[in-house]
C-alpha positions as CSV (number, residue, x, y, z in Angstrom):
1,M,-6.8,-15.8,-3.4
2,L,-7.7,-14.8,-0.1
3,S,-6.6,-12.6,2.8
4,R,-3.2,-13.0,4.0
5,S,-1.2,-13.6,7.3
6,A,2.4,-14.0,8.3
7,L,4.1,-17.5,8.9
8,R,7.2,-18.0,9.4
9,P,8.8,-19.9,6.4
10,V,10.2,-23.9,6.7
11,V,13.5,-23.2,5.2
12,R,16.7,-25.7,5.0
13,A,19.6,-25.0,7.7
14,A,21.8,-25.2,4.9
15,Q,20.6,-22.2,3.8
16,S,21.8,-20.5,7.3
17,Q,23.9,-17.9,6.9
18,A,25.0,-14.7,9.3
19,R,23.5,-11.0,8.7
20,S,24.2,-8.3,10.8
21,Y,22.2,-5.5,11.3
22,A,22.8,-2.0,12.9
23,V,20.4,0.5,14.7
24,L,20.3,3.5,16.9
25,S,19.4,3.7,20.4
26,Q,17.7,6.7,21.9
27,D,21.0,8.2,22.4
28,H,22.1,7.4,19.2
29,S,25.1,5.5,19.5
30,A,25.0,2.6,17.4
31,L,23.5,-1.1,18.4
32,S,23.6,-4.2,16.6
33,Y,23.1,-7.7,16.4
34,I,23.0,-10.6,14.1
35,R,20.3,-12.8,12.9
36,R,21.5,-16.2,12.4
37,G,20.1,-16.7,8.8
38,D,15.8,-17.7,8.1
39,Q,15.5,-19.3,11.3
40,P,13.3,-22.4,11.1
41,E,9.9,-22.9,11.5
42,V,8.6,-23.1,15.6
43,A,4.8,-23.8,16.1
44,P,3.3,-25.5,18.7
45,K,1.9,-29.6,17.8
46,A,-2.0,-29.2,17.8
47,N,-3.3,-33.0,19.3
48,K,-4.6,-34.7,15.6
49,T,-7.0,-37.7,16.4
50,V,-9.0,-40.1,13.4
51,T,-11.4,-42.6,14.9
52,K,-14.6,-44.8,14.1
53,T,-17.7,-45.0,15.6
54,S,-19.2,-48.2,16.5
55,A,-21.4,-47.4,13.0
56,G,-18.6,-46.9,11.0
57,V,-18.8,-42.8,11.2
58,T,-15.5,-41.3,11.4
59,I,-14.4,-39.2,13.8
60,A,-11.7,-36.7,13.1
61,S,-10.0,-33.6,15.5
62,V,-7.4,-31.4,16.0
63,D,-6.9,-29.9,19.6
64,N,-4.5,-26.7,20.0
65,L,-6.3,-25.8,23.3
66,G,-8.1,-22.6,22.9
67,P,-10.8,-21.6,24.0
68,V,-13.6,-21.7,21.1
69,S,-14.5,-25.0,19.4
70,T,-15.7,-25.6,16.1
71,V,-17.7,-29.1,15.1
72,A,-19.2,-30.0,12.0
73,L,-21.1,-32.9,10.5
74,V,-19.6,-33.4,7.2
75,V,-21.0,-35.6,4.0
76,N,-19.0,-36.7,1.7
77,A,-21.2,-35.4,-1.2
78,G,-21.8,-32.1,-3.1
79,S,-22.7,-30.4,-6.1
80,R,-20.3,-32.9,-8.0
81,T,-23.3,-35.8,-7.5
82,D,-25.9,-33.4,-9.1
83,T,-27.7,-35.9,-11.6
84,A,-29.2,-34.8,-15.1
85,D,-32.6,-35.2,-13.8
86,A,-31.9,-33.4,-10.4
87,P,-29.0,-30.8,-10.8
88,G,-28.6,-27.8,-8.0
89,V,-30.0,-30.4,-5.8
90,A,-26.6,-30.3,-3.5
91,H,-27.6,-26.5,-2.8
92,F,-31.0,-26.8,-2.3
93,F,-30.5,-29.7,0.3
94,K,-27.4,-27.5,2.2
95,N,-30.6,-25.0,2.8
96,T,-32.8,-26.8,4.0
97,L,-30.3,-28.9,6.8
98,I,-31.4,-26.6,9.7
99,R,-35.5,-26.4,10.3
100,N,-38.3,-27.6,12.6
101,T,-36.7,-30.2,14.5
102,P,-39.7,-33.3,15.6
103,G,-40.7,-32.4,19.5
104,D,-39.2,-28.4,18.7
105,N,-38.9,-25.8,15.9
106,I,-36.5,-23.3,14.6
107,V,-37.4,-20.8,16.4
108,R,-36.3,-22.0,19.6
109,T,-33.1,-23.5,17.9
110,V,-32.2,-20.2,16.6
111,L,-32.8,-18.5,20.0
112,E,-30.6,-21.1,22.1
113,T,-27.9,-20.7,20.2
114,E,-28.0,-17.1,19.8
115,L,-28.2,-17.0,23.9
116,R,-25.5,-19.4,24.0
117,G,-23.5,-17.0,21.7
118,D,-23.1,-20.4,19.3
119,T,-23.3,-19.6,15.5
120,L,-25.2,-22.6,13.5
121,Y,-24.7,-22.7,10.1
122,T,-24.5,-25.0,6.8
123,A,-22.4,-24.8,3.7
124,H,-21.7,-27.0,0.5
125,T,-18.9,-27.7,-1.8
126,R,-18.0,-29.7,-4.9
127,E,-17.8,-32.0,-3.0
128,Q,-19.0,-31.9,0.8
129,I,-22.2,-30.4,2.6
130,I,-21.9,-29.7,5.7
131,I,-23.5,-28.7,8.8
132,A,-21.3,-27.1,11.8
133,S,-21.3,-24.6,14.5
134,D,-19.3,-22.7,16.3
135,F,-19.7,-22.4,20.0
136,L,-17.0,-22.4,23.3
137,R,-15.3,-25.3,24.5
138,D,-18.1,-25.3,27.3
139,N,-20.5,-25.6,25.0
140,L,-19.5,-29.1,23.3
141,V,-22.4,-31.1,25.0
142,D,-25.3,-29.0,23.8
143,A,-23.9,-28.4,19.7
144,V,-23.2,-32.0,19.2
145,P,-26.3,-33.5,19.2
146,L,-28.4,-30.1,17.8
147,L,-25.9,-30.6,14.4
148,F,-27.0,-34.6,15.0
149,E,-30.8,-33.9,15.1
150,N,-30.7,-31.5,12.1
151,L,-28.4,-33.3,9.8
152,F,-30.7,-36.5,10.2
153,N,-34.2,-34.8,10.5
154,S,-37.0,-36.8,8.5
155,H,-39.7,-34.3,8.7
156,F,-39.6,-32.6,6.2
157,Y,-42.6,-31.0,5.1
158,P,-44.1,-29.4,1.9
159,Y,-44.1,-25.7,4.0
160,E,-40.4,-25.8,4.6
161,F,-40.0,-27.1,0.8
162,L,-41.9,-24.2,-1.0
163,H,-40.8,-21.5,1.6
164,Q,-37.0,-22.7,0.6
165,R,-37.4,-22.9,-2.8
166,P,-37.1,-18.3,-3.8
167,H,-34.0,-18.6,-0.9
168,V,-32.0,-21.1,-3.0
169,I,-32.6,-18.9,-6.1
170,E,-32.5,-15.6,-5.0
171,Q,-28.9,-16.8,-3.5
172,A,-28.0,-18.5,-6.8
173,A,-28.6,-14.9,-8.7
174,A,-26.5,-13.1,-6.5
175,S,-23.6,-15.3,-6.1
176,L,-23.8,-15.5,-10.3
177,A,-24.2,-11.8,-10.7
178,D,-20.6,-11.8,-9.5
179,P,-18.7,-12.0,-12.6
180,T,-15.4,-14.2,-10.7
181,T,-17.9,-16.5,-9.3
182,K,-19.8,-16.9,-12.5
183,V,-16.5,-17.8,-14.3
184,L,-14.9,-19.5,-12.1
185,D,-18.6,-21.7,-11.8
186,S,-18.4,-22.0,-15.6
187,L,-14.7,-22.7,-15.5
188,H,-15.3,-25.6,-14.1
189,Q,-17.9,-26.9,-16.4
190,A,-15.6,-26.2,-19.4
191,A,-12.8,-28.3,-17.9
192,F,-14.8,-31.3,-16.6
193,R,-18.2,-30.8,-18.4
194,T,-20.2,-32.9,-15.4
195,G,-19.0,-34.2,-11.9
196,L,-17.1,-31.5,-10.6
197,G,-18.2,-29.3,-13.4
198,N,-21.7,-29.4,-11.9
199,S,-22.7,-26.0,-11.8
200,L,-22.6,-24.9,-7.0
201,F,-25.7,-23.1,-7.6
202,A,-29.3,-24.3,-8.8
203,T,-30.5,-21.5,-10.7
204,A,-34.5,-20.6,-11.1
205,P,-34.7,-23.3,-13.8
206,A,-33.3,-25.9,-11.7
207,A,-35.1,-25.1,-8.5
208,K,-38.5,-24.8,-10.0
209,N,-37.3,-27.9,-11.6
210,L,-36.9,-30.3,-7.5
211,K,-39.5,-32.0,-5.3
212,R,-39.3,-33.4,-2.3
213,A,-39.0,-36.6,-3.5
214,H,-35.3,-35.7,-5.0
215,L,-33.9,-34.4,-1.7
216,Q,-35.0,-37.5,0.1
217,D,-33.4,-39.6,-2.2
218,F,-29.9,-37.7,-2.5
219,A,-30.3,-38.2,1.6
220,A,-30.9,-41.9,1.0
221,K,-28.4,-42.3,-1.0
222,Y,-25.3,-40.3,0.2
223,F,-26.0,-40.2,4.2
224,T,-24.2,-43.4,5.0
225,A,-21.6,-44.7,7.2
226,D,-18.4,-44.2,5.0
227,R,-19.5,-40.7,3.6
228,I,-19.9,-39.0,6.8
229,A,-17.2,-37.2,9.0
230,V,-17.5,-35.8,12.2
231,V,-15.2,-32.8,12.0
232,G,-14.2,-30.8,15.4
233,N,-11.4,-28.1,15.6
234,G,-10.7,-27.2,18.5
235,V,-12.3,-29.8,20.2
236,S,-10.9,-32.6,23.3
237,H,-11.5,-36.7,21.1
238,N,-12.0,-37.8,24.4
239,D,-14.9,-35.7,25.0
240,L,-16.2,-35.7,21.6
241,K,-16.2,-39.5,20.9
242,P,-18.8,-40.3,23.6
243,L,-21.4,-37.5,22.5
244,V,-21.3,-38.3,19.1
245,E,-21.7,-42.0,19.6
246,E,-24.9,-41.2,21.9
247,A,-25.8,-38.6,19.3
248,L,-25.5,-42.0,16.6
249,A,-27.1,-44.2,18.4
250,K,-30.7,-42.4,18.0
251,F,-30.6,-42.5,14.4
252,Q,-28.5,-45.6,13.4
253,A,-31.8,-47.2,11.7
254,R,-31.2,-44.1,9.1
255,I,-27.6,-44.9,8.0
256,S,-26.6,-47.0,5.7
257,K,-23.3,-48.9,5.5
258,S,-23.0,-48.9,2.0
259,S,-22.2,-46.6,-0.4
260,T,-23.0,-44.7,-4.5
261,K,-19.5,-44.9,-6.0
262,T,-19.3,-41.1,-7.7
263,E,-17.9,-41.0,-11.0
264,V,-14.6,-40.1,-11.6
265,S,-13.9,-36.6,-13.1
266,K,-11.7,-36.0,-16.1
267,F,-10.4,-33.3,-16.9
268,K,-11.5,-32.4,-20.8
269,G,-10.5,-29.0,-21.6
270,G,-13.0,-26.8,-23.8
271,E,-14.7,-22.8,-24.1
272,I,-17.2,-21.1,-22.4
273,R,-18.2,-17.3,-23.6
274,I,-20.5,-15.5,-21.7
275,E,-21.8,-11.8,-23.1
276,A,-22.0,-9.0,-20.5
277,G,-21.9,-6.0,-22.5
278,P,-20.0,-3.5,-24.8
279,K,-19.1,-1.1,-21.3
280,S,-18.5,-4.5,-18.7
281,E,-15.1,-5.5,-17.8
282,S,-13.7,-8.4,-19.4
283,H,-12.8,-11.4,-17.7
284,F,-10.4,-14.5,-18.5
285,A,-9.6,-17.2,-17.3
286,V,-7.6,-20.2,-18.5
287,A,-7.5,-23.7,-16.8
288,F,-4.8,-26.7,-17.1
289,P,-5.2,-30.0,-15.7
290,S,-3.5,-30.5,-12.4
291,V,-3.1,-33.4,-10.0
292,A,-5.3,-34.4,-7.0
293,Y,-4.8,-33.2,-3.3
294,T,-4.8,-37.2,-2.8
295,D,-1.4,-37.5,-5.1
296,A,1.6,-37.0,-3.8
297,S,3.0,-34.3,-6.2
298,Y,-0.3,-32.1,-5.0
299,P,2.5,-30.0,-3.1
300,A,4.2,-29.1,-6.5
301,A,1.2,-28.4,-7.6
302,L,0.7,-25.3,-4.4
303,V,4.4,-24.1,-5.2
304,L,3.7,-24.0,-9.3
305,R,1.1,-21.7,-8.4
306,A,3.2,-19.9,-6.0
307,I,5.5,-19.2,-8.8
308,L,3.2,-18.4,-11.1
309,D,1.7,-16.4,-8.5
310,G,0.5,-13.0,-9.6
311,S,-1.3,-11.6,-7.1
312,K,-0.9,-8.7,-5.1
313,R,1.0,-9.1,-1.6
314,L,1.3,-5.5,-0.7
315,K,-0.6,-2.8,0.0
316,W,1.0,-0.5,-2.4
317,G,2.5,-3.0,-4.4
318,N,2.0,-3.9,-7.9
319,A,-1.9,-5.6,-8.5
320,S,0.0,-8.3,-10.0
321,G,2.4,-8.6,-7.9
322,S,5.9,-8.1,-8.8
323,A,8.3,-11.3,-8.0
324,G,5.7,-14.1,-10.0
325,A,6.6,-15.8,-13.6
326,L,3.4,-14.0,-14.5
327,A,3.9,-10.0,-13.1
328,S,5.6,-9.1,-16.3
329,A,2.5,-9.9,-18.5
330,A,0.3,-7.8,-16.5
331,T,-0.2,-3.5,-17.7
332,P,-1.6,-0.7,-15.1
333,K,-5.0,-1.6,-16.7
334,T,-4.8,-5.4,-16.9
335,V,-4.1,-7.5,-13.7
336,V,-3.8,-11.8,-14.3
337,S,-3.2,-13.8,-11.0
338,A,-2.5,-17.6,-11.0
339,F,-5.1,-20.4,-8.8
340,E,-5.0,-23.6,-8.6
341,A,-8.0,-26.1,-7.0
342,G,-7.9,-30.1,-6.0
343,Y,-10.7,-32.4,-6.1
344,S,-10.3,-35.8,-4.7
345,D,-10.3,-37.2,-8.6
346,A,-8.4,-34.3,-10.4
347,G,-7.3,-30.6,-10.4
348,I,-7.2,-27.8,-12.2
349,I,-4.2,-24.6,-12.5
350,G,-4.1,-21.5,-14.3
351,F,-4.4,-17.4,-14.6
352,Y,-7.3,-15.3,-14.4
353,V,-7.1,-11.9,-16.7
354,Q,-9.5,-8.6,-15.7
355,G,-9.4,-5.4,-16.8
356,A,-9.6,-4.2,-20.4
357,A,-10.5,-5.7,-23.2
358,D,-8.0,-4.5,-26.2
359,E,-5.3,-5.9,-23.4
360,V,-6.9,-8.7,-22.4
361,K,-5.1,-11.2,-25.7
362,G,-1.7,-9.9,-25.2
363,V,-1.8,-10.1,-21.3
364,A,-3.3,-13.5,-21.4
365,A,-0.4,-14.7,-24.8
366,K,2.2,-13.8,-22.2
367,S,1.1,-15.7,-19.4
368,M,1.0,-18.6,-21.4
369,S,4.3,-18.5,-22.4
370,A,5.1,-17.5,-18.8
371,L,4.0,-21.0,-17.8
372,K,5.1,-23.0,-20.7
373,G,8.6,-21.1,-19.8
374,L,8.4,-23.1,-16.8
375,A,8.7,-26.9,-18.4
376,S,12.0,-26.0,-19.4
377,K,13.6,-23.5,-16.6
378,V,13.3,-22.9,-13.0
379,S,15.3,-21.5,-10.8
380,E,16.0,-22.3,-7.4
381,E,15.8,-18.6,-6.4
382,A,12.2,-18.5,-7.5
383,L,11.6,-21.9,-6.6
384,A,12.9,-20.9,-2.8
385,R,10.8,-18.0,-2.7
386,A,7.6,-20.0,-4.2
387,K,7.6,-22.6,-1.1
388,K,7.4,-19.6,1.0
389,V,4.4,-18.0,-0.5
390,A,3.0,-21.4,-0.9
391,I,3.3,-22.3,2.8
392,V,2.2,-18.6,3.8
393,D,-1.1,-18.8,1.2
394,A,-2.2,-22.2,3.0
395,E,-2.3,-20.8,6.0
396,A,-4.0,-17.6,5.1
397,A,-6.8,-19.5,3.4
398,L,-7.6,-21.5,6.5
399,S,-10.8,-19.8,8.2
400,R,-12.6,-21.7,10.9
401,D,-14.7,-23.5,8.6
402,T,-13.3,-24.2,5.8
403,Q,-10.3,-25.5,8.2
404,V,-13.1,-28.1,8.9
405,Q,-13.6,-28.9,5.4
406,E,-9.9,-29.7,5.1
407,I,-9.9,-32.2,7.5
408,A,-12.6,-33.7,6.3
409,K,-11.2,-33.8,2.3
410,Q,-8.0,-35.6,3.9
411,V,-9.6,-38.3,6.6
412,F,-12.2,-39.0,3.4
413,A,-9.3,-39.7,1.1
414,T,-7.0,-41.3,3.5
415,G,-8.5,-42.0,6.3
416,N,-5.5,-39.6,8.5
417,L,-5.2,-36.1,9.0
418,Q,-2.2,-33.0,8.2
419,T,-1.5,-30.1,10.2
420,T,-0.6,-27.1,7.9
421,A,3.7,-28.4,9.4
422,D,2.6,-31.7,7.7
423,L,2.0,-29.3,4.3
424,A,5.4,-27.3,4.7
425,A,7.1,-29.9,5.5
426,A,5.5,-31.6,1.9
427,I,6.0,-27.8,0.1
428,N,9.3,-27.8,1.3
429,K,10.3,-31.1,-0.3
430,V,9.5,-29.9,-3.7
431,T,11.9,-30.0,-6.1
432,V,12.6,-28.2,-9.9
433,A,12.1,-31.5,-11.4
434,D,8.8,-31.8,-10.0
435,I,7.9,-27.8,-11.7
436,Q,9.0,-28.8,-14.5
437,K,6.7,-32.1,-14.5
438,L,3.8,-30.5,-13.8
439,A,4.2,-27.0,-16.0
440,K,5.0,-29.5,-19.0
441,S,1.7,-31.9,-18.4
442,A,-0.5,-28.6,-17.8
443,S,0.8,-26.7,-20.8
444,S,0.8,-29.7,-23.4
445,A,-3.0,-30.5,-22.7
446,K,-6.1,-28.6,-24.3
447,P,-7.2,-25.7,-22.0
448,A,-10.2,-24.7,-20.5
449,V,-11.0,-20.9,-21.2
450,V,-13.7,-18.7,-20.3
451,A,-14.5,-15.6,-21.5
452,Y,-16.7,-12.5,-19.7
453,G,-17.2,-9.6,-21.0
454,N,-17.3,-7.9,-25.2
455,L,-16.9,-10.9,-27.0
456,L,-16.8,-8.8,-29.5
457,K,-13.0,-7.8,-28.4
458,L,-11.8,-10.8,-26.2
459,P,-9.9,-13.3,-27.8
460,Y,-10.7,-17.5,-29.1
461,A,-9.2,-20.5,-26.9
462,D,-7.0,-20.6,-30.1
463,D,-5.9,-17.4,-30.7
464,L,-3.6,-17.5,-27.5
465,S,-1.5,-20.2,-29.4
466,A,-1.5,-18.1,-32.7
């Protein structure tokens, strides 16, 4: 799903065994060395700290002592908190976070940020709204006040709102023009209907319905102390905390202590079919219920996805991989990959078929059988490989912006945070029984299915069990 990076896998000491290799030196004489089995992971420990300000806002930092830092203000409210009266408000709000501030204007903000070599950006997910900055470590004193001034900026003029509307509509249209994005967004709708099923994007009808009052209500409802986290990556906690306290003192009156509870999302299952024309490429996604990232069995979900795998791992390898359970389902013209997504109270896992319309049904049916087969049989060899894949993929998925999102997810859910080394240790504790239990629970439920392409050729959900 994402770019891959090398991470030495964690293995049990009991698996260690001597392996001999021979190489030729420049004078063609044989040299030999012994590799004593799979080596344990050795990684420097990062300094991780979680505290709270006097106002109750969480500060979480991970310091790897590097020269580049990231600080993000994360609000625990994303598209899942959109309401029927104001769909798309989280997306629209994200676009308005950087604007004129009292006594300053956006032109100077942009110029000063660029002159320092920093970045300033916003993002949103189904559960978060983020405003963040990447900068050299010494620029922390400039970055923190800037982020707070933009997040808690109460001056919101009509012309700023009207200026953003066409940009929001354009972003939504461009994103949903990509078939994969459209299918995965629709898959959440089929799986959860509301809450986590809300679209990530404010489409044209949604954006045109929104008013400034909707955005102001959103801030008043969700900008509360228990829903805000200040996340630092590559930052000294001792340097970050006093700057946050000082910045918060200016906006203390705007931070409420009370919080609006988010309705729990439950997996429902269902089917959505999207016509894209007779000559379009076919996309077919099937999702099953999984577990939340707060669940103790979440590492098993990561390993189950890795056992299924179905993604290309070598430049010249098969498009659907060769070692995963889904590999045998693919054809030269139709590929299949596995996916999973964990949220605070739910999760999904499944497979994604892409290619020739005539082959989608067969590939999807074989993929379904592969998942069901894991409910009764998982080999120790497949489990060992999948653990390594899961660890590599977990590290590879973490860019600078996704790292702050992951840190915020953990502190909102548990009040603590874990590094990739902690996650690797949890993954290595997963057993065959854990995988079988999760696979059985998933495959026995009613799936969520999205078909995109020439619908006259693509199968229906009930065709897969026929």
